[in-house]
C-alpha positions in Angstrom: -70.7 35.7 18.5 -74.2 34.0 18.2 -77.2 36.0 17.6 -81.0 34.9 17.8 -83.6 37.0 16.2 -86.7 37.7 17.7 -89.6 38.6 15.3 -92.7 40.6 16.3 -95.7 40.5 14.2 -97.5 37.9 12.1 -95.8 36.2 9.3 -97.6 36.7 5.7 -100.4 34.4 5.0 -100.0 34.4 1.5 -97.7 35.2 -1.5 -97.2 38.8 -1.9 -95.7 38.9 -5.7 -92.5 40.0 -4.4 -89.5 38.1 -2.5 -91.1 36.9 0.6 -92.8 33.8 -0.4 -91.7 31.6 3.0 -89.5 34.3 3.8 -90.1 36.7 6.8 -90.3 40.4 7.1 -87.7 41.2 9.9 -88.3 45.0 9.9 -89.2 44.6 13.7 -86.5 42.0 14.6 -84.5 42.5 17.7 -81.2 40.9 17.8 -79.9 39.4 21.0 -76.3 38.7 21.5 -74.9 35.9 23.6 -75.1 37.6 26.7 -79.0 37.5 26.1 -78.9 41.3 25.8 -80.1 43.4 22.6 -77.5 44.1 19.8 -77.3 47.6 19.0 -76.1 48.7 15.4 -72.6 50.2 15.7 -71.5 49.2 12.5 -70.8 51.8 9.5 -74.5 52.5 7.8 -75.2 50.6 5.1 -74.8 52.1 1.3 -78.0 54.3 0.4 -80.4 52.0 -2.1 -79.5 48.8 -1.0 -82.8 47.9 1.0 -85.5 46.2 -1.1 -88.5 48.2 -0.4 -91.5 46.7 2.0 -89.6 43.5 2.2 -86.6 42.1 4.1 -83.4 41.6 1.7 -81.0 43.5 -0.3 -80.5 44.0 -4.1 -77.9 45.5 -6.4 -78.3 45.7 -10.4 -75.6 44.7 -12.9 -76.0 46.8 -15.6 -75.6 46.2 -19.3 -72.2 47.9 -18.8 -71.2 45.2 -16.1 -70.9 47.8 -13.3 -72.9 46.7 -10.2 -74.9 49.8 -8.2 -77.4 49.6 -5.3 -81.1 48.4 -6.7 -83.0 51.6 -5.8 -80.8 53.8 -7.3 -81.0 51.5 -10.7 -84.6 52.2 -10.5 -84.4 55.5 -9.7 -86.4 54.8 -6.4 -89.3 53.5 -8.2 -91.5 51.6 -6.0 -90.9 48.5 -8.0 -92.3 45.6 -5.5 -93.0 42.6 -8.2 -91.1 40.4 -10.3 -93.4 41.7 -13.1 -92.6 45.4 -12.5 -88.8 44.5 -12.8 -89.8 42.7 -16.3 -91.6 45.9 -17.3 -88.8 48.1 -16.4 -86.3 45.7 -18.5 -84.7 43.2 -16.4 -83.7 40.3 -18.0 -83.0 37.9 -14.8 -82.8 37.5 -11.2 -80.1 35.9 -9.0 -81.2 34.9 -5.5 -78.2 34.8 -3.1 -78.5 32.5 0.2 -82.6 32.3 -0.3 -84.5 29.3 1.2 -85.3 26.9 -1.1 -89.2 27.3 -0.6 -88.5 31.0 -1.4 -86.4 30.2 -4.4 -88.9 28.0 -5.8 -91.6 30.5 -6.1 -89.0 33.2 -7.3 -87.8 30.7 -10.1 -92.0 29.8 -11.0 -92.4 33.4 -10.8 -89.5 34.7 -12.9 -89.5 32.3 -15.6 -93.4 32.9 -16.2 -92.5 36.5 -17.7 -90.0 34.9 -19.7 -86.8 36.3 -17.5 -83.9 34.2 -16.4 -83.5 32.8 -12.9 -80.4 32.0 -11.3 -80.0 30.4 -7.6 -76.6 30.3 -5.9 -77.1 28.9 -2.4 -74.6 30.8 0.1 -74.8 30.5 4.0 -73.8 33.6 5.9 -70.4 34.7 4.8 -69.3 31.6 3.5 -68.4 32.0 -0.3 -66.4 29.4 -2.3 -65.1 29.6 -5.7 -67.4 27.7 -7.1 -70.4 30.3 -6.5 -67.7 33.0 -7.9 -67.3 31.2 -10.8 -70.9 30.5 -11.4 -72.1 34.1 -10.7 -69.2 35.1 -13.5 -70.6 32.8 -15.9 -74.0 34.4 -15.3 -72.7 38.1 -15.5 -70.2 37.1 -18.9 -73.9 36.3 -20.5 -74.9 40.0 -21.8 -78.2 38.2 -22.5 -78.6 38.4 -18.5 -78.0 42.1 -18.0 -79.6 44.2 -16.5 -79.9 41.6 -13.6 -81.3 41.9 -10.2 -79.0 40.1 -7.4 -81.2 39.8 -4.3 -79.9 38.4 -0.9 -81.3 38.4 2.6 -77.7 40.4 3.8 -76.2 43.4 2.4 -72.8 42.1 3.2 -73.6 38.8 1.2 -74.2 41.1 -2.0 -70.9 43.2 -1.4 -68.7 39.7 -0.4 -69.5 37.7 -3.5 -69.2 41.4 -5.6 -65.7 41.6 -4.3 -64.7 38.2 -4.8 -66.2 38.2 -8.5 -64.1 41.6 -9.1 -61.1 39.7 -7.7 -61.7 36.6 -9.9 -61.8 39.1 -12.7 -58.4 40.4 -12.3 -59.1 43.5 -9.9 -56.8 44.0 -7.2 -57.9 43.2 -3.7 -58.2 47.2 -2.2 -60.3 48.0 -5.1 -62.4 45.1 -5.1 -63.1 45.3 -1.2 -64.1 48.9 -1.9 -66.1 48.2 -4.5 -67.6 45.4 -2.4 -67.9 48.1 0.7 -69.8 50.1 -1.7 -72.5 47.3 -2.0 -72.7 46.3 1.5 -69.5 44.6 2.4 -69.1 45.2 6.2 -65.2 43.6 5.9 -62.0 45.5 5.1 -60.3 42.4 4.3 -61.5 39.5 2.6 -60.6 35.7 3.7 -58.8 33.6 0.6 -61.3 31.9 -1.5 -61.8 27.8 -0.9 
């Protein structure tokens, strides 16, 4: 199915200090299907707490114990809307998934200027490969990176890469998919990793 996004409103004129430098706020987006008509939401609602407040995008936090939870649950629904606020609340690192390179450059600069670690794992849509999952696993294995915010433009990307990561660590597919769904995965079954 082909989708076209139509954005209403103006793009931000300058950096806002939160994910968004070069990104678009699609809160007012209308998704148009291949037939030219608006697509309505028929999917299962997203798990509570994944949407990053005030911006487009979704987040999960991998805690010191290695478990992932939705972003807003991890921060007790506090309106943390800058990387500086994440730093003050004990976050040690940020991973961007599938973020455009211009925005990734801003995120890297802001994160590293605070002494936090920054990682970018380019992902396109739902296509995730073994190399990306392995890289994610290495980042999580280093406890000096935790707690870490994992940010993506799609909740499905968060849940999908988490499910693949858990499977790569030995978890059975059914349990991994269930955890992934709790973090935004929309699929009930995952394709084999390439």
